[in-house]
C-alpha positions in Angstrom: -13.5 -3.1 19.0 -10.6 -2.6 21.4 -9.3 -6.1 20.7 -9.3 -5.5 17.0 -7.1 -2.4 17.3 -4.9 -4.2 19.8 -4.3 -7.1 17.4 -3.8 -4.7 14.5 -1.2 -2.7 16.4 0.5 -5.9 17.5 0.6 -7.2 13.9 2.1 -3.9 12.7 4.7 -3.8 15.4 5.7 -7.4 14.9 6.0 -6.9 11.2 8.1 -3.8 11.8 10.4 -5.7 14.2 10.8 -8.6 11.7 11.6 -6.3 8.7 14.2 -4.2 10.7 16.4 -7.0 12.1 19.7 -5.5 11.0 22.0 -4.6 13.9 23.2 -1.1 14.6 25.9 0.2 16.9 24.6 2.4 19.7 26.8 4.6 21.8 25.7 7.3 24.2 28.2 10.1 23.9 29.3 10.9 27.5 29.4 7.2 28.4 32.3 5.1 27.2 30.1 2.1 26.4 29.1 0.9 22.9 26.3 -1.6 22.3 25.1 -3.5 19.3 21.3 -3.9 19.1 18.6 -4.6 16.5 17.3 -1.4 14.7 13.8 -2.2 15.7 14.7 -2.3 19.4 16.6 1.0 19.2 13.6 2.7 17.5 11.1 1.2 20.0 13.2 2.4 22.9 13.6 5.9 21.4 9.8 6.1 20.9 9.1 4.9 24.4 11.6 7.4 25.9 10.0 10.3 24.0 6.5 9.1 25.0 7.4 9.0 28.7 9.2 12.4 28.6 6.2 14.0 27.0 3.9 12.3 29.4 5.9 13.6 32.4 6.2 17.1 31.1 2.4 17.2 30.4 1.7 16.0 34.0 4.0 18.7 35.5 2.3 21.3 33.4 -1.2 20.1 34.6 0.0 20.1 38.2 1.4 23.7 37.9 -1.9 24.9 36.4 -3.9 23.2 39.1 -2.1 25.1 41.9 -4.4 27.6 43.7 -3.7 31.3 43.0 -1.3 33.0 45.4 -3.0 34.8 48.3 -0.3 37.5 48.6 -0.9 38.8 45.1 2.5 37.9 44.0 3.4 37.2 40.5 2.2 33.8 39.2 4.8 31.2 38.3 5.6 31.4 34.6 4.5 28.5 32.5 7.3 26.1 31.7 5.8 25.2 28.3 
């Protein structure tokens, strides 16, 4: 069953990459560099960046919640999220 979903996802991503082959100009504002890349690559990178930022923020939240309570009765750290 896992192989089926893997191949289905691979097919969808490959189709998406083939359909969106037009090139777009990418520039990151504070940096003076410009880059031309395929639209599918830009979208995949944006998705991956958002995924990893969300994953890291969720991990930090879980680690903060797993801390033992303070012994001195001080105020608990406020939640970041």
